[in-house]
C-alpha positions in Angstrom: -16.9 -41.6 -18.8 -17.4 -40.2 -15.3 -13.8 -41.1 -14.5 -12.6 -39.0 -17.5 -14.6 -36.1 -16.3 -13.3 -36.3 -12.8 -9.7 -36.6 -14.0 -10.2 -33.5 -16.3 -11.5 -31.4 -13.5 -8.3 -31.1 -11.5 -6.4 -30.3 -14.7 -8.8 -27.5 -15.5 -8.4 -26.2 -11.9 -4.7 -26.3 -12.2 -4.8 -24.3 -15.4 -7.0 -21.7 -13.9 -4.7 -21.4 -10.9 -1.7 -20.9 -13.2 -3.6 -18.3 -15.2 -4.6 -16.4 -12.0 -1.1 -16.7 -10.6 0.3 -15.2 -13.8 -2.2 -12.4 -13.9 -1.5 -11.6 -10.2 2.3 -11.6 -10.8 1.8 -9.4 -13.9 -0.2 -6.8 -11.9 2.3 -6.7 -9.2 5.2 -6.2 -11.6 3.1 -3.5 -13.5 2.8 -1.5 -10.3 6.6 -1.6 -9.8 7.2 -0.6 -13.5 4.8 2.3 -13.2 6.4 3.5 -10.0 9.9 3.2 -11.6 8.7 5.0 -14.7 7.4 7.9 -12.6 10.7 8.2 -10.7 12.7 8.1 -14.0 10.5 10.7 -15.5 10.9 13.1 -12.5 14.7 12.6 -12.5 15.0 13.1 -16.2 12.9 16.3 -16.3 14.6 17.6 -13.1 18.1 16.9 -14.4 18.7 20.5 -15.6 18.2 21.5 -12.0 20.5 18.8 -10.7 23.3 18.9 -13.2 22.7 22.1 -15.2 23.8 25.7 -14.9 23.5 26.5 -11.3 23.6 30.3 -11.9 20.7 30.1 -14.2 18.9 27.9 -11.7 19.5 30.5 -9.0 18.1 33.3 -11.1 15.0 31.2 -11.9 14.3 30.4 -8.3 14.9 34.1 -7.4 12.3 35.1 -10.0 9.8 32.5 -8.5 10.2 33.9 -5.0 10.7 37.6 -5.6 14.3 37.3 -4.3 13.4 35.5 -1.1 15.4 32.4 -2.1 18.4 31.9 -4.4 19.0 28.1 -4.3 16.8 25.0 -4.5 16.9 23.9 -0.9 16.0 27.4 0.5 13.2 27.3 -2.0 11.8 23.8 -1.4 12.3 23.8 2.3 9.5 26.2 3.2 7.3 24.5 0.7 7.9 21.1 2.2 7.3 22.5 5.7 4.0 24.0 4.5 3.0 20.7 2.9 3.7 18.7 6.0 2.0 21.2 8.3 -1.2 21.4 6.3 -1.4 17.7 5.9 -0.7 16.9 9.5 -3.3 19.4 10.7 -5.9 18.0 8.4 -5.2 14.4 9.5 -5.5 15.5 13.2 -8.9 17.1 12.5 -10.2 14.2 10.4 -8.9 11.3 12.4 -11.1 11.4 15.5 -14.2 12.5 13.6 -13.7 9.7 11.1 -13.3 7.0 13.8 -16.3 8.3 15.6 -18.5 8.2 12.5 -17.2 4.7 11.6 -18.0 3.4 15.1 -21.4 5.0 15.0 -22.2 3.4 11.7 -20.9 0.0 12.7 -22.0 -0.4 16.3 -24.5 2.3 17.3 -26.8 3.4 14.4 -29.9 1.5 13.5 -29.5 -0.6 10.3 -31.5 1.7 8.0 -29.7 4.8 9.3 -26.3 3.1 9.1 -27.0 2.2 5.4 -27.9 5.8 4.6 -24.9 7.2 6.4 -22.6 4.7 4.6 -23.9 5.9 1.2 -23.4 9.6 2.2 -19.8 8.9 3.3 -19.0 7.1 0.1 -20.6 9.9 -1.9 -18.3 12.4 -0.2 -15.3 10.5 -1.5 -16.5 10.9 -5.1 -16.7 14.7 -5.0 -14.0 16.4 -7.1 -11.4 18.5 -5.2 -12.3 21.6 -7.2 -15.8 21.4 -5.7 -14.3 21.4 -2.3 -12.1 24.3 -3.3 -15.1 26.3 -4.4 -17.0 25.5 -1.3 -14.0 26.4 0.9 -13.3 29.7 -1.0 -16.8 30.9 -1.4 -18.6 29.6 1.7 -16.1 28.5 4.4 -13.6 31.3 4.2 -16.1 34.1 5.1 -18.2 32.0 7.4 -15.3 30.7 9.6 -13.6 34.0 10.4 -15.6 34.7 13.6 -14.5 31.4 14.9 -10.9 31.9 14.1 -11.1 35.4 15.5 -12.4 33.9 18.8 -9.6 31.4 18.8 -7.0 34.1 18.2 -8.5 36.2 21.0 -8.7 33.6 23.7 -6.1 31.1 22.7 -3.6 33.4 21.0 -1.1 32.8 23.8 -0.5 29.4 22.1 2.0 30.0 19.3 -0.1 27.9 16.9 -3.1 30.2 17.3 -1.2 33.5 17.4 -3.3 36.4 16.1 -4.5 38.5 14.6 -6.7 36.2 12.6 -6.7 37.0 8.9 -9.9 38.3 7.3 -10.6 36.8 4.8 -9.4 33.5 6.4 -7.3 32.3 3.5 -5.0 30.6 6.0 -3.5 27.2 6.8 -6.2 26.6 9.4 -9.0 27.0 6.9 -7.3 24.9 4.3 -6.7 22.2 6.9 -10.4 22.1 7.6 -11.2 21.7 3.9 -8.6 18.9 3.5 -10.0 17.2 6.6 -13.4 17.1 5.0 -11.8 15.6 1.9 -9.9 12.8 3.6 -12.7 12.1 6.1 -14.6 9.7 3.9 -11.5 7.7 3.1 -10.6 7.1 6.7 -14.2 6.5 7.7 -15.0 4.0 4.9 -12.0 1.8 5.6 -12.3 2.0 9.3 -16.0 1.1 9.1 -15.3 -1.9 7.0 -12.6 -3.1 9.5 -14.9 -2.6 12.5 -17.6 -4.6 10.9 -15.2 -7.5 10.5 -14.5 -7.8 14.2 -15.3 -11.4 15.3 -18.7 -11.5 16.8 -17.6 -14.0 19.5 -15.0 -11.5 20.8 -17.7 -8.8 21.1 -20.2 -11.2 22.8 -17.5 -12.5 25.2 -16.7 -8.9 26.3 -20.4 -8.2 26.8 -20.9 -11.5 28.7 -18.1 -10.5 31.1 -20.1 -7.4 32.0 -18.5 -4.8 29.7 -20.5 -1.9 28.5 -20.8 -1.2 24.8 -18.0 1.3 24.9 -15.8 -1.0 27.0 -16.5 -3.8 24.5 -15.4 -1.5 21.6 -12.3 -0.5 23.6 -11.4 -4.1 24.4 -12.4 -5.9 21.2 -13.1 -3.6 18.3 -10.4 -1.0 18.4 -7.5 -3.5 19.0 -8.8 -5.7 16.2 -9.0 -2.7 13.8 -5.7 -0.9 14.8 -3.8 -1.9 11.7 -6.7 -1.0 9.5 -7.0 2.4 11.2 -3.3 3.2 10.6 -3.6 2.1 6.9 -6.7 4.3 6.4 -5.0 7.3 8.1 -1.9 6.9 5.8 -4.1 6.8 2.7 -5.8 10.0 3.9 -2.5 11.6 4.7 -1.3 10.7 1.2 -4.2 12.5 -0.4 -3.7 15.5 1.8 0.0 15.7 0.8 -0.7 15.7 -2.9 -3.9 17.9 -2.9 -3.6 20.8 -5.3 -6.7 22.6 -6.4 -8.4 23.1 -3.1 -5.2 24.5 -1.6 -4.6 26.7 -4.6 -8.1 28.1 -4.5 -8.1 28.9 -0.8 -4.7 29.5 0.6 -2.9 32.9 0.5 0.6 31.7 -0.2 3.8 32.5 1.7 7.4 31.2 1.9 8.0 31.0 5.6 8.8 28.4 8.3 5.8 29.5 10.3 3.4 27.8 12.7 1.0 30.8 12.7 -1.9 28.9 11.1 -4.5 31.8 11.6 -2.4 34.4 9.7 -2.3 34.7 5.9 0.7 34.6 3.6 2.7 32.3 5.9 2.9 28.9 4.1 2.5 27.2 0.7 2.4 23.5 -0.3 4.5 21.9 -3.0 1.6 20.8 -5.2 -0.2 24.1 -5.1 3.0 26.0 -5.8 3.6 23.8 -8.9 0.1 24.6 -10.2 0.5 28.3 -9.5 4.0 28.7 -11.1 3.8 26.3 -14.0 1.8 28.4 -16.5 4.4 31.1 -16.6 7.5 29.0 -16.2 10.1 28.6 -18.9 11.9 25.3 -19.6 14.3 25.7 -16.7 11.5 26.9 -14.4 9.6 23.7 -15.2 12.6 21.7 -14.3 12.8 23.5 -10.9 9.1 22.8 -10.3 9.5 19.2 -11.3 12.4 19.0 -8.8 10.1 20.1 -6.1 7.7 17.4 -7.3 10.5 14.9 -7.0 10.9 15.9 -3.3 7.2 15.4 -2.8 7.4 12.0 -4.4 10.1 10.9 -2.0 8.3 12.3 1.0 5.1 10.4 0.0 7.1 7.2 -0.5 8.7 7.7 3.0 5.3 8.3 4.6 3.8 5.2 3.1 6.8 3.1 4.1 6.5 4.4 7.7 2.8 3.7 7.7 3.5 0.2 6.5 5.9 -0.4 9.4 3.4 1.0 11.9 0.7 -1.3 10.5 3.0 -4.3 10.8 3.6 -3.5 14.5 -0.1 -2.9 15.1 -1.1 -6.2 13.6 1.7 -8.1 15.4 
């Protein structure tokens, strides 16, 4: 009887392995199918822009921009520039703060305080973007003007901070701060989990050789978590690239190739532009907007691909 039970156990285990393998394969294929479906949808809806009446497309784009652009690439170019600029600035602001918070939680804070901070960071990730937009528009915009005015006054010789600072501060700089707060919990949470997985023996070996705590972190923790930090940053950047409501509620839009982040009506992002123009767009206008969404889709895909390659090099 016991031999029959023993012989049945491996068969049951093999069945479970096959089921799990099948489910895993199905999930992987489902992701590819969903991605392909999104790409096909965008191409299908944007086809009137690609293969339709170009004169009508030009008129539609001219109506969207008040005559500032008359073809698709002169229309989407500044939008793409604004999207990348806002997202890059938000990542620069959030990156170092996030790594600092993650290191404090994982290696400096007392256990009780670290637990509370972890809950707070995770809670920030659950706040809807419209709440961040309301906070940014109603609280941050009027409150941050004195700081931006000081920056424009004393650092205005740097083209990025050229003044005068707009009042109210519905500018790229303010939007970047809000987006930085939005992506901060993503980068912090993932980095914290990676830092906590650093092999204890490596940390103790560094301390035993006379390293200070910071030197131990520099020699053992940060190299171990390099690939995880890159992955977390790419996830945060992906959210910033596609953010809509917070940008729409704060930024005064413009259609320029401008690095003047303290001045209003300079830049706009693709996602916010789609949300702003969509309610009044006709069928051809919707196709033009979806065409810009297709460009954003490709850019997001490229960013994730580059992030994957950087992660592979960091983990090698």
